[in-house]
C-alpha positions as CSV (number, residue, x, y, z in Angstrom):
1,M,192.5,102.7,184.3
2,A,191.6,102.5,180.7
3,R,194.2,99.9,180.2
4,R,193.3,97.9,182.9
5,S,189.4,98.1,182.1
6,A,190.8,96.7,178.4
7,G,193.0,93.9,180.0
8,L,196.0,94.9,178.4
9,S,199.4,95.1,180.3
10,Q,201.8,98.0,179.9
11,T,203.9,95.9,177.6
12,Q,201.0,95.1,175.6
13,L,199.8,98.5,175.3
14,A,203.1,99.7,174.6
15,A,203.5,97.1,171.7
16,E,200.4,98.1,170.3
17,L,201.4,101.7,170.3
18,G,205.0,101.0,169.0
19,L,206.4,102.3,172.2
20,Q,208.7,101.1,175.1
21,R,206.9,100.2,178.1
22,S,208.5,102.9,180.0
23,A,206.2,105.5,177.8
24,V,202.9,104.1,179.2
25,S,204.6,103.8,183.0
26,H,205.2,107.0,182.7
27,W,201.8,108.5,181.4
28,E,200.6,106.3,184.5
29,A,202.7,108.0,187.0
30,Q,201.2,111.3,186.0
31,R,204.8,112.7,185.0
32,G,204.0,112.8,181.3
33,K,201.0,113.3,179.1
34,P,200.3,111.0,175.9
35,S,200.5,113.4,172.6
36,M,197.2,113.7,170.8
37,T,197.9,111.2,168.5
38,H,198.7,108.6,171.4
39,L,195.6,109.6,173.1
40,R,193.4,109.0,169.9
41,Q,195.1,105.3,169.7
42,L,194.7,104.7,173.3
43,A,190.9,105.6,173.0
44,L,190.5,103.0,170.1
45,L,192.7,100.4,171.6
46,T,191.1,100.6,175.1
47,G,187.4,101.5,173.9
48,V,187.4,104.6,176.6
49,H,185.7,107.9,175.7
50,F,188.5,110.2,174.2
51,E,187.3,113.1,176.3
52,W,187.3,110.9,179.3
53,L,191.0,109.7,178.8
54,A,192.3,113.3,177.6
55,T,190.5,115.3,180.5
56,G,188.7,113.2,183.0
57,R,185.4,114.6,182.2
58,G,182.3,112.5,181.0
59,A,181.6,108.9,181.1
60,M,184.5,106.2,180.6
61,S,183.2,104.3,178.4
62,P,180.8,105.7,175.0
63,S,178.5,104.0,172.8
64,A,180.3,102.5,170.0
65,E,178.4,105.1,167.9
66,A,179.8,108.1,170.0
67,R,183.5,106.3,170.0
68,L,183.3,106.7,166.2
69,D,181.9,110.2,166.1
70,E,184.7,111.6,168.4
71,V,187.5,109.8,166.7
72,V,186.6,111.5,163.5
73,A,186.6,114.9,165.3
74,V,189.8,114.2,166.8
75,D,191.0,113.6,163.1
């Protein structure tokens, strides 16, 4: 959902992350889970709330200030 909202194909997202498209496909089919590093990169690339991406809780799209705060917290 985050990838589509950002207007990225699986191939484009994988290229941005330096991965194979199959890794993105694997995550989306719920057979796997991205690492914390990849979740952080996904949140930044797609502009979604890190907590929503990692847990499904909260709002999908945070304010710009909230997004920067939570990325710092993950670091």
